[in-house]
C-alpha positions in Angstrom: 2.4 -12.6 -4.2 1.4 -11.8 -0.6 1.9 -14.4 2.2 -1.2 -15.8 3.9 -2.4 -14.5 7.2 -5.2 -16.0 9.2 -7.1 -13.8 11.8 -9.4 -15.6 14.1 -11.9 -13.8 16.4 -13.2 -15.8 19.3 -16.4 -14.7 21.0 -17.0 -14.3 24.7 -19.4 -17.3 25.0 -16.6 -19.6 23.7 -14.1 -18.1 26.1 -16.4 -19.3 28.9 -16.9 -22.8 27.5 -13.8 -24.9 28.4 -14.4 -27.6 25.9 -15.0 -25.3 22.9 -12.1 -23.0 24.0 -9.6 -25.9 24.4 -10.5 -27.2 21.0 -10.3 -23.8 19.4 -6.9 -23.1 20.9 -5.6 -26.4 19.6 -7.0 -25.8 16.1 -5.7 -22.2 16.1 -2.2 -23.5 17.1 -2.3 -26.0 14.3 -3.0 -23.3 11.6 0.1 -23.1 9.4 1.8 -19.8 8.8 1.1 -16.4 10.2 -1.9 -15.7 12.4 -3.5 -13.3 14.8 -6.1 -14.1 17.5 -8.7 -11.5 18.5 -10.9 -12.1 21.6 -14.1 -10.9 23.2 -15.1 -11.5 26.8 -18.4 -9.8 27.2 -20.0 -12.5 29.3 -17.1 -12.6 31.7 -17.3 -8.8 32.0 -21.0 -8.9 32.6 -20.6 -11.5 35.4 -17.8 -9.5 37.0 -19.9 -6.4 36.8 -22.7 -8.3 38.6 -20.4 -9.4 41.3 -19.4 -5.7 41.8 -22.9 -4.5 41.7 -22.6 -2.7 38.4 -25.5 -2.9 36.0 -25.0 -3.8 32.4 -26.8 -1.9 29.6 -26.8 -3.1 26.0 -28.1 -1.4 22.8 -28.2 -3.3 19.5 -25.6 -5.7 20.7 -23.3 -2.9 22.0 -22.3 -2.4 25.6 -22.9 1.0 27.2 -19.6 1.8 29.0 -19.7 4.3 31.8 -16.6 4.9 34.0 -17.4 1.9 36.3 -17.9 -0.5 33.5 -14.8 0.8 31.8 -12.8 -0.4 34.9 -14.5 -3.8 34.7 -13.8 -4.3 30.9 -10.2 -3.1 31.3 -9.6 -5.6 34.0 -11.4 -8.5 32.3 -10.5 -8.0 28.7 -6.9 -6.7 29.1 -6.0 -8.8 32.1 -8.0 -12.0 32.9 -9.1 -13.1 29.4 -6.1 -11.8 27.4 -3.3 -13.2 29.6 -5.0 -16.6 30.1 -5.3 -17.0 26.4 -1.7 -16.0 25.9 -0.5 -18.5 28.6 -2.6 -21.3 27.0 -1.2 -20.6 23.5 2.3 -20.7 24.9 1.4 -24.2 26.3 0.3 -25.1 22.8 3.6 -24.1 21.2 2.5 -20.7 20.0 4.7 -17.8 20.9 2.0 -15.2 21.6 1.9 -11.7 22.9 -1.2 -10.1 24.4 -2.0 -6.5 23.4 -4.6 -3.9 23.9 -4.8 -1.1 21.4 -2.7 1.1 23.7 0.3 -1.3 23.7 2.8 -0.1 21.1 0.0 2.2 19.9 -1.3 -0.6 17.7 -5.0 0.6 17.6 -6.0 4.2 18.1 -9.6 5.3 18.3 -11.9 8.2 19.2 -14.7 8.3 21.7 -18.0 7.5 19.9 -20.1 10.6 19.6 -23.9 10.6 20.4 -25.5 8.2 17.9 -29.2 8.3 17.4 -29.5 10.0 20.7 -27.6 7.2 22.5 -24.5 8.0 24.6 -22.4 4.8 24.5 -20.0 6.3 27.1 -16.3 5.2 26.9 -16.6 3.3 23.6 -14.1 3.7 20.9 -14.5 3.8 17.1 -11.2 2.8 15.4 -9.2 5.5 13.6 -6.0 3.6 12.9 -4.4 0.2 13.1 -0.6 0.2 13.1 -0.2 -2.6 10.5 3.5 -2.1 10.3 4.0 -2.7 14.0 1.7 -5.8 13.9 3.5 -7.1 10.8 6.9 -6.6 12.5 5.8 -8.8 15.4 4.2 -11.4 13.0 7.4 -11.6 10.9 9.4 -12.1 14.1 7.3 -15.3 14.7 5.2 -13.7 17.4 1.4 -14.1 17.3 -0.5 -11.1 18.5 -3.5 -11.7 20.8 -5.7 -8.6 20.6 -8.0 -7.5 23.4 -11.1 -5.4 22.6 -9.6 -2.3 24.1 -8.2 0.7 22.2 -6.9 4.2 23.2 -7.4 7.8 22.1 -3.8 9.0 22.3 -4.7 11.3 25.2 -4.4 8.7 28.0 -7.9 7.2 27.8 -8.7 3.5 27.3 -11.8 2.9 25.3 -14.0 -0.2 25.1 -14.2 -1.4 21.4 -16.3 -4.1 19.9 -14.1 -7.2 19.4 -15.7 -7.9 15.9 -14.7 -4.3 15.0 -11.1 -4.9 16.3 -10.9 -8.1 14.1 -12.3 -6.4 11.0 -10.1 -3.3 11.3 -7.0 -5.3 11.9 -7.8 -7.5 8.9 -8.4 -4.5 6.7 -5.1 -2.9 7.8 -3.1 -6.1 7.5 -4.6 -6.8 4.0 -2.0 -4.2 2.9 0.7 -6.7 4.0 -0.9 -10.1 3.6 -3.5 -12.2 1.9 -5.9 -12.2 4.8 -8.5 -14.7 5.8 -10.8 -13.5 8.6 -12.7 -16.0 10.7 -15.4 -15.0 13.2 -15.8 -18.0 15.4 -18.5 -18.3 18.0 -21.0 -20.9 19.5 -23.1 -21.4 16.4 -22.4 -23.1 13.0 -22.8 -19.9 11.2 -25.4 -17.2 10.7 -28.8 -19.0 11.2 -32.0 -18.2 9.4 -33.8 -19.8 12.4 -32.2 -19.2 15.8 -33.9 -22.3 17.1 -32.4 -24.5 14.4 -28.7 -24.9 14.6 -28.6 -26.5 11.2 -30.3 -23.5 9.4 -27.0 -22.0 8.4 -27.2 -19.3 5.7 -24.3 -20.4 3.3 -23.6 -16.9 1.8 -24.4 -13.4 2.8 -23.9 -10.3 0.5 -24.6 -6.7 1.3 -28.0 -7.0 -0.5 -29.0 -10.1 1.4 -27.9 -8.6 4.7 -30.1 -5.6 4.1 -33.0 -7.9 3.3 -32.4 -10.2 6.4 -32.1 -7.1 8.6 -35.3 -5.6 7.3 -37.4 -8.8 7.8 -35.9 -9.6 11.2 -34.1 -12.8 10.2 -30.9 -11.2 11.5 -31.0 -9.0 14.6 -29.3 -8.2 17.9 -25.6 -8.9 18.3 -25.4 -10.5 14.9 -25.9 -7.1 13.2 -22.5 -5.6 14.2 -20.8 -8.9 13.4 -22.0 -9.0 9.9 -21.5 -5.3 9.4 -17.9 -5.7 10.3 -17.5 -8.8 8.1 -19.0 -6.9 5.1 -16.7 -3.9 5.8 -13.7 -6.3 5.7 -14.5 -7.9 2.4 -15.4 -4.6 0.9 -12.0 -3.2 1.9 -10.0 -6.0 0.3 -9.8 -8.9 2.9 -9.7 -12.0 0.8 -12.1 -14.3 2.7 -14.4 -13.7 5.7 -16.2 -16.6 7.3 -18.6 -16.8 10.3 -18.5 -20.2 11.8 -18.4 -22.5 14.8 -15.5 -22.2 17.2 -14.6 -25.8 16.6 -14.6 -25.4 12.8 -12.1 -22.7 12.1 -10.6 -24.6 9.1 -12.5 -22.3 6.8 -14.5 -25.2 5.3 -17.8 -24.6 7.1 -20.1 -21.7 8.1 -21.4 -18.6 6.5 -19.2 -17.0 3.8 -19.4 -13.2 3.6 -19.1 -11.8 0.1 -19.4 -8.3 -1.5 
């Protein structure tokens, strides 16, 4: 019987909200057993880009990453956000290590080709997650904190969606563990009405997702999140939940099923 592993992905909006972030880090630290934290930081990257006079472009919830924006996200994701989270986890009694995909070659990707005529720039699509390396750290009592940056093996850092990082890590580690993947963000779950915080959709399957996408119930940045969640359960991850950052006990939110 496989041991349990909990992977929590925290979104960029929560990273910027001190109250939510503090609560999440306390709750994450209290999770028993093995765990991994994956973080975003898009809002901080956007603000930093503004300060530097660099314009941000988004398409379907994905950031277009030119060479200037790549420098910004590398600094913000791999440095500012990642190391602050690691330091705060240490203060909460969690022996954490911050990693980009390039560190110890844990996540390798390729530059996304033109898609529907869109050039996403220096954006990576994941090819491989070194589950043995991550498992080695986890078994040594070290909690990986994964930044949304990967590499192509040829010396290039690539910006990679944090939900994708969480999903791909969960899929790879499902070979080693009984994995629960929790996508935590600023809402109680996936909402049927964006203006009603209590309109949580309890369960989403592939068929329901296609329906909600077609009728516009789900749109924007929620699309890649649910696509990654569905990919995880379809690849053998035991449980996937989308929920509020202050409710990562797995008892609330939207459950993603096959």
